[in-house]
N, C-alpha and C positions, 0 to 999 in steps of 0.2 A: 123182549118177552127174556129172554136168559137169565136178565136182572129179578123181575116179576114172575119165574122160576122161581128160581134161588130163593124171593120171601117167603116163597107162597105159603109152607110151613110153617114159619111161624105167627102164620097169624088161620090159620086150617079151624081155632077154634068159635071165629065174628069178622071171619071174611072170604067168599066165596069168593072164586078168578075164575072170569067163563071167556075163552077165546074167541074172536067171535072172523072165521076168519071169508076171502068171498074172491068174487075175480083166478076161481079157477076151477075141477074136476073135483069132484070127495074123493078121489084114489090120489091127488100130488095134492091136495090138501093135505087127510091122513099124510105120506110119505113125513110132510114137513112138521106134523103139529107132530109127531112119534120122534122124530129127531132135537126138537125143539125144546114139547114141552111135558113134566114128568110129576107136575104138581098143579095143572092147570086144568080147566075145561074144555073141551073148544068145542066148538061146532059149527056148519057152514049156513050161515045168513042169505044171504045181500041185502035183505028190506033192511035189516036194524042198519046199514047204513047209513041210505034215508032221511031213516025215524030221529036217528046221531049228529045228520048234518053232518054227520066223516065224507070228507073227495080227495081221502090217504092214508096209507100208512105209518107208523104206528103211534095211535092215539087211546088215549087213555081217559076211562071217567072214571066215578067214582059214583056210586048208588046204592043212598042206603036206606036198613032194610021195606019204609017208605016210597021207593018209589021214587023220591029225588036225590034230582043229584047236582054233588054239594063238590064235584070239579071232577076238570077235568083238563088233558094237556096232551099236544102234536108230537109228536116224536120220544125219542128216546128219555127215557127217566134212571136213575146212580144209583144206588142204591138208600143212601143217608136223604133222600128230597124221597122217594117211595116209600118211608115208612115215616115220616114224620108224612105222609098228606094219608099211610093208613090210620097209623096212629089217632089222631083228628073224626077225620070216617069212627074208627071203633067208641069211640069217646063222647064218639053224635045217637048212635049207633046204645051207645051204654041208657 
């Protein structure tokens, strides 16, 4: 999450970053989100886990403006790989 939060400002004009938490209460989730995130929106919605077939965290999805999933990965991504994936996503929506 720290890499995503650090990269997010560079893509603020073209990508919306949303972290979806689950398996906790709202107070604990808010405290952790406030600790980890400053450039990423977040929400607590466990229904999204089933919708996207998520069985654990961290997992990331790249979704176009037309709601098409164009990529996903489990585990953390390094900054270079994340930027490459985001550049490809932005090019698809251009």
